[in-house]
N, C-alpha and C positions, 0 to 999 in steps of 0.2 A: 504494500500500500504506500503510494508515493505521497506522503504528507510531511509537512514541516511546520513547526510552531516554536515560538519563543515565549516563555512564561517568566514573569517577574515575581519571585516569592518574597514573603515578608521577612525572611531570615536575614539579619544584618551580616552574617558571616558568608553567606552564599546567596547573593541577591539575584543572580541570573541562572535560570534553569532552562536549558535548551533541550527540547525533545525532538529528535528527528527519527521518523519511522520509515525504514526502508522496506522491511518485510516482517512477517509475523514472528512473535517471540520464540517459539520453540526451536527455531533454528539457532537461537542463542547468539545472533549477530549483534551483540550489545557492547557498546563502548562507553565507559564512564570516564570523563576527563574533567578538568577544572576550567571553568565552572562546570557543574555536573551536566554531562552530555549523555544522551541515550540514543544510540543508533540501534534499533532493535526491532524485534518482533516479540510479542508476549507469549508466554507459555499458556495460551488460552485454549483449553479443551472445551468443545462446545457440544450442544445437543440439538436434535431435531425431532421429527415425527409429529405429524399433525394431531392436534388435540381432538379431531373428529374421528380418529381411528379407535373404535371401541368394539372390537369383535367379541370380547368376553365381558361378562357383567362387571361394571365398574362402580366403585364407591369412592367418592371424594369427601374429604373432611379436614378438619383442623384439630390439632392437639396443642395445648398450651404448655410451653416450656418455661419454667421459672429459672432465670439465671441472674444471680445477685438481685438487683432492684428492677430487673426487666421481666415482663411477662410477654413472651414471644409466641405469636401464633405460627404454628408449624403446619405447612400443607403436606398432606399425604393422600395417596389413593391406593385402593385395593383391587386386585383382579382375581377372580375366583369363578370356577364353574360350579353352578348350582347342582349338586348331586350328593348322594349319600356315600359313606365309606370313609376310610382314614384320610386325614387332612394334614399335610405338611406345610408349615409356614416358611416363607422365604422373604427376607428383607433385602431390598435392592437399594444401594446407596449411590447416587449420581457422582460422576467425576467432578472434582472441584475445579471451577473455572469461573470466569466473569459471567458466563451465560449458562451456568449449570442449571439443569431442570430435570424433573421427573420424566419428562418426555423422552429422554435418551434411552430409558429402560422400557418404555411403554410396550413396544412391539414384542420384546423378549418376554415380558410379563404375560402378555396376552397369549403368546405361543405356548408357553409352559402351562399356563392355567387351563387352557382348553384341551390339553392332551387327554386321551383316554388311557386308563391304566388302573392298576390295583390301588394306586394312591392318587388323591386329588391334591392340587397345589393352590395355596393362596399366596399371591405375590403382593407384598406391600412395598411401594416406592415412596420415599420421603424426601422432601427438599431440605437441604441444610439451612440452618438459620443464616440470614444474610444473603441467601441465594434463591433462585427460582421464584416460586409463589409464596414462600414463607416471608415473614416480616424481616426487615433489614435494619435493626437498630444500630445506632452508632456506639459500638462497643469495641474493646481492644481484642480483635480476633487473633487467635494463634492456634497452633495445633492442639494445645491442651484444651482450649475452649471447644473445639470441634469434637475432640475425643469425649469430653464431658457430655456434650449433647448426645452423642451416639450411645454412651453408657446409660444416660437418663432415659432416652427413648426406648431402649431395649429392656431396661429393668424396671421402669415405672409400673407400679401396680395398676394404674389406670391407663397405661400406654396401649397403643393399637396392636403391638406385637408381643405383649407379655406372655412368656412361655416358661415352663419348667426348665431348669438347667439342661443344656445340651439338646434342646429340641428345636432351636431356630437355626436355619441355614442363612448365611449372609453373603450376598454378592456385592462387590464394590468395584468401581472403575477408577483408574488413575490414582491420585492422592488418597481418595476415599478408601481404596483397597488397603493401602499401607496403614491408614489410621485404624481400620478394623483389625488388621493383624497386630498392631501395637497394643490395642486395647485387650485383645485376646491373650497376648503374651503376658500382660499384667494381671490377667484373671478378672478383669473388670467386666468383660462379657464372656459368655461360655457357649459359643455357637456349636452346633452339631458338625458343621463344615463351613469352609470359607472358599469362595471363588474370587480370585483377583484378576480382573480383566484390564489388560494394558496398564499394569500398575506402574506408578511413578512415585517419586519422593522429593525431587528437587525443584524449587521454584526457578524461574528464568534468570534472575540476576545472580543469586549466590552460586549457581552451578558454573557460571562463567568467571565471576570475579572473586569468589571466595567470601570468607566471613571475617577478615581481619578488622581491627578497630576502625581503620580509615573507611573501609567499604561499608561497615555497619552504620557509620555516621551519615554516609551518603544515602543509604537505604532509608534511614530515618527521615532525612530531608524529603525524599521522594514521597514517603508515606504521609508525612505531614502536609505536603502540598496537595496530594490527592484528596485528603480529608478536609481541606480548608473550604470554607463556605463558597467562595466565588471562584478563585483560581483553580480549586479542586475540580469543579464541574467543567471548567474550560479544558483542563488537561485530560480529564476522563473522556470528554466528548471527542477529543482528538485521538487518543490512544485506543479507545474501546468502543464508545457509544456512537458509532456511525456505520452505516450499512456497507460502505466500501471496505472498511477495516474488517468487519465480520466476514464478508464474502472472501476477502483475500486470505484470512486466517484459515477458514474452512477449506478453501481450495489448495492452499499450500501445504498444510500439515495435519489439519484435524481430520479430514477425509483423505482416503487414499486415491479416490477417483474424483477429480474435480467436477465431472459431469453429474455426480450425485448431489451436488450442492444446488438446491433449487431456490428460486426467489421466496417461496413460502418459508423455507428454513431460515433464510437471512432475516426476513421480516419478523418472524417469531422471536428470534434471538435478540434482534434490535429492540423489540418491545420490552424485553426483560431488562435491558440496560437503562431504561427510562423509569423504572420503578423507584419509589422513594427509598433513599439510602443505598442505591445500587453500587456506589463506588467504594463503600467502606471495606467490605471483605476483599475485593480485588486489590486494594492497596496493600493488604497483608500478604496476599498470595504472590503478587509480583515480586515482593522483596524478601520472600522466603520465610515469613512468620508462620505459614501453614505447613511447612515441611516437617513431617513426623520424625525424621532423622536428618543427620548432617553429612553422612558419607555412605558409600556403597557398602562398606563393611558393616555399618549399623543396619542398613537395609537388609542385607543377607542374614544378619543375626536375628532380626525379627522373626523371619521364617524358620530359622534353625531352632529357635526356642520352642516351636510348636511341634517339633519332630516327635512322632509317636503319640501325640495328644489329640490333634484335630486334623482331619483330611484337608489339605490345601491344594486347590486347583488353580494353576496359573494359565491364563489365556493371553498369549503374546500376539502382536499384530505385525504382519509382514511389512506393511508400509509405514510403520512408525518412524518419526524423525530419528536421525542417527544417534543423538545423545540419549533420547528416551529408549530407543530400541536396545542400546547397549545395556541399560539397566534391566530391561525385561529379559534379555538373553542371559544375563548373569544368574538368573533364577533357574535356568535349565539344568537339571541334575543337582540343584542345590539342596542342602539338607533342609528338611521340613517341607519341601515341595513334593506332594504326593503324585501329582500328575501335571504335565506341561504339554500344551499344544500351541500351535500357531495358526491363526486364521487371517483371512484378508481384512484389510482395514489399516487405520493409522492410530489416532488417539481415541477414537470413539467407534471401535468395531461393533459394539453392541447396538449402536444407532445406525451406522452405515450398512452393516450386514447382519441385521437382527436374526434372520432365519439361521444363519451359520452359527452364530453365538448361542442362540437358544438350543440348537441341536447338541452342541458340545456340552452345554451346562446340563441339559436333560440326561445325556448319556453318563455324565459324571455322577449325577444323583442315582441313576439306575445302577451304575457299576458298584458304587460304594454302599448303597442302602437298599437297593432292590425293592421288594414289596413292602418293606417297612421303612421306606425313606423318610 
């Protein structure tokens, strides 16, 4: 996306912030100079699927999450086939990104829910706080906050997916997968199985420039600017909240096949960026505050610590960007990974190729749990 903008920040120490966007972030073509310059593309994983696609019975609702002094309305939806017999609950967590939404999992949920077999499946998809159709309060988002939300949502007595220990299966995409695995490692959630689809762990700036004190100072400046009342919206509109940027990101690295990026997808995602409070969580994501770990070694250790405890299925994507693909490939044959496959797609294979991903996930359930899944 060929955009260029100059922003004047209120910081007396670094008053000029230049943002030059050449191409989307996950290519990690980012350069931070003095004054702070960003030539980049954002690690923005996106979602699509029309909200009108409802081939299985669909329930939409809200659940109220209490976080400190905030009561946050959390959007979720359920897909289930109306029939008798055993019921297995699956929680699907969207990939964390500027335009994250339940819609990325919708066709996979519908596919699995409508299958005929000895076990029926109820798939619940939930939007993270600060993203999708959930409320977006101005809070200090980080990986611990999102982990707490996941734990509260899963374990709350009045929650939509409350289950006895080891009875819930959790699917997650991108950073969401790593947050799920981290929570399971700590024993904060006790899923029956985990599927990590195109898992990632590193935000776009830290993976390129590291986390030394100098860079952390610059990341803090960028976060503060994005969250500021006036200039923040200006920067957010240039970096994220415009249809050209979204289309460019989808075509360059979010989807493997640019022809799969339709005007409807772009319009839907653009609308999400205009919701109240839309820029607060992305400010944390861009600068690495949502990273559940800080190195590949820690990433691999998350999975290793689940060895022999929980079946973990990793679905890698053939067309993922080079840096992200390297992290996915590192899990092939890794300790704690029960099964590893590769499917077509890039950062959102579950959205771009839902039938392929749904089949792999269903076969995983059948292989490890069979008639008692």
